[in-house]
C-alpha positions in Angstrom: 114.2 130.1 193.7 116.1 128.5 190.8 114.0 125.3 190.8 110.8 127.0 191.2 111.8 129.2 188.3 112.6 126.3 186.1 109.2 124.5 186.8 107.3 127.8 186.0 109.3 127.9 182.6 108.9 124.1 181.9 105.1 124.9 182.6 105.1 127.7 180.3 106.7 126.2 177.8 104.5 123.0 177.9 101.4 125.3 177.8 102.7 127.0 174.9 103.4 123.9 173.2 99.8 122.6 173.6 98.3 125.6 172.4 100.5 125.8 169.2 99.9 122.0 168.5 96.2 122.7 168.7 96.4 125.6 166.5 98.2 123.5 163.8 96.0 120.5 164.1 93.0 122.8 163.6 94.5 124.9 161.1 95.3 121.8 158.7 91.9 120.4 159.2 90.5 124.0 158.2 92.5 123.5 154.9 90.3 120.4 153.8 87.8 122.9 151.8 85.0 121.0 151.0 84.2 123.4 147.8 87.7 123.2 146.5 88.1 119.5 147.1 84.7 118.4 145.4 85.1 120.7 142.3 88.7 120.0 141.7 89.0 116.5 142.3 85.4 115.1 141.7 84.2 117.5 139.2 87.7 118.2 137.7 86.3 121.8 137.4 87.9 124.0 140.2 85.4 126.3 141.8 87.9 129.2 142.3 87.8 129.4 138.4 83.8 130.5 138.3 81.3 132.9 139.9 83.1 135.1 142.2 86.0 133.0 142.5 85.3 132.1 146.2 85.5 128.5 147.4 82.6 128.4 149.7 79.3 126.7 149.7 77.2 129.5 148.1 79.4 130.0 145.1 79.9 126.1 144.9 75.9 125.9 144.8 75.3 128.6 142.3 77.8 127.3 139.8 77.2 123.5 140.2 74.2 122.9 142.2 73.0 119.3 142.4 73.8 116.5 145.3 77.3 117.2 145.6 76.5 120.5 147.6 75.9 118.1 150.5 79.3 116.7 150.4 80.6 120.2 150.7 78.3 120.7 153.9 79.3 117.5 155.3 83.4 118.4 154.8 83.1 121.8 156.3 81.0 120.8 159.0 82.7 117.7 160.1 86.1 119.4 159.8 84.9 122.1 162.3 83.4 119.8 164.7 86.8 117.6 164.8 88.8 120.6 165.4 86.6 122.0 168.2 86.4 118.7 169.9 90.5 118.5 169.7 90.6 121.6 171.2 88.1 121.1 174.1 89.8 117.9 174.9 93.5 118.8 174.8 93.2 122.5 176.1 90.4 121.7 178.6 92.7 119.1 180.4 95.6 121.2 180.3 93.8 124.6 181.5 91.1 123.0 183.8 88.1 124.5 185.1 85.4 125.7 183.1 87.6 128.0 181.2 89.7 125.3 179.7 87.4 123.5 177.4 85.5 126.9 176.7 89.1 128.3 175.6 90.0 125.2 173.5 86.8 125.5 171.4 87.4 129.2 170.6 91.1 128.6 170.0 90.6 125.8 167.7 87.8 127.3 166.1 89.7 130.5 165.2 92.5 128.4 163.6 90.1 126.0 161.8 88.6 129.2 160.1 91.8 130.3 159.3 92.7 127.2 157.7 89.3 127.2 155.5 89.9 130.8 154.7 93.6 130.7 153.7 94.3 126.9 152.8 98.3 126.4 152.5 97.5 123.3 150.1 95.3 125.3 147.9 97.2 128.5 147.3 95.6 130.3 150.5 92.5 130.7 148.2 89.7 129.6 150.4 86.1 130.2 151.6 84.3 132.9 153.7 83.8 130.6 156.8 80.2 130.9 157.4 79.4 127.1 157.4 82.2 126.0 159.3 81.9 129.4 161.7 78.5 128.3 162.4 79.3 124.9 163.0 81.7 126.3 165.7 79.0 128.8 167.3 76.9 125.4 167.7 79.2 123.8 169.6 80.1 126.7 171.8 76.6 127.7 173.5 73.2 127.3 172.3 72.5 131.1 173.4 75.3 131.9 171.1 74.0 129.8 168.3 70.6 131.3 168.5 72.0 134.9 168.1 74.2 134.1 165.3 72.2 131.5 163.5 68.6 133.2 164.3 69.6 136.4 162.6 71.5 134.7 159.9 68.3 132.7 158.7 66.0 135.6 159.3 67.8 138.0 157.3 68.6 135.7 154.5 65.2 134.6 154.2 63.7 137.9 154.3 66.1 139.5 151.7 67.8 136.3 149.8 71.1 137.9 150.7 73.2 135.3 152.0 75.7 137.8 152.7 73.7 140.1 155.0 73.0 137.0 157.1 76.8 136.3 157.1 77.8 139.9 158.2 75.3 139.7 161.1 76.8 136.3 162.0 80.4 137.7 162.0 79.3 141.1 163.6 76.9 139.5 166.5 79.2 136.6 167.5 81.5 139.0 169.8 78.6 140.4 171.5 77.0 137.2 171.9 80.3 135.8 173.4 80.2 138.6 175.8 76.9 138.3 176.9 77.4 134.5 177.6 80.7 134.5 179.2 81.5 137.9 180.3 85.4 136.9 179.9 88.0 139.3 178.1 90.2 136.5 176.6 87.0 134.9 174.9 86.1 138.4 173.7 89.3 139.1 171.8 88.9 135.5 170.2 85.5 136.2 169.3 86.3 139.5 167.9 89.3 137.8 165.7 86.6 135.1 164.5 83.7 137.9 163.8 86.2 140.0 162.3 87.8 137.4 159.7 84.4 136.9 158.6 83.5 140.4 158.0 86.8 140.9 156.4 86.2 138.1 154.0 82.9 139.7 153.2 84.3 142.9 152.5 83.4 142.9 148.8 79.9 141.9 149.5 79.4 144.6 151.8 80.4 146.8 149.0 77.9 145.6 146.7 75.2 145.6 149.3 75.7 149.3 149.9 75.4 149.8 146.2 72.3 147.4 145.8 74.4 145.1 143.3 74.4 142.1 145.4 73.2 138.8 144.1 70.2 137.0 145.7 70.1 133.4 146.8 69.0 131.0 144.3 67.9 127.5 144.5 69.2 126.4 140.8 72.1 126.0 139.2 73.2 129.2 137.6 76.6 129.3 135.8 79.3 132.2 135.9 77.5 134.6 138.3 79.6 137.1 140.1 78.6 136.3 143.6 
């Protein structure tokens, strides 16, 4: 029995090492926050000192506007794509079956969002994860993306409250995951991802309830409280 126990222990350690390695890589990819990098190192004017202080796309667009908004989008989309691809290939290879690649996407996506929201290289002050989270949803399954993005776009277009659409995205993500996969592990990861998004929008939710939330504008507007 001893050799078998040893093999089981080695297999568990290998699996744990793979998951920890993917988590570390995805987290550090998430730390490359487009809004902070562009504002701090290109514009020399840290976005976190303006508007709501949030290092996200909406605040960046409202404060600075301009073509550099596209650079922020590109950065946050590419890092999420890269993190999910790494998770898919590495964990998919180790776990195998249909579950491996999907589990890798959710696992890497979760830690990429943690890096985006709490970047260690930027004093753990990051964004709210909507653009990166939306990219992860697109890479998971078209049905999940349809629910998350469809509700986001409809609510944002009708109300011009980006935060309302963002809250829909976070809240609907676990339900869409369960509808598509019917797997408890994936559901728990989806709850963590959606919960993080809702938690990062807690102040927006408070302003929405009070009717004080700012609406989306398509021009540069300095020092607004997003």
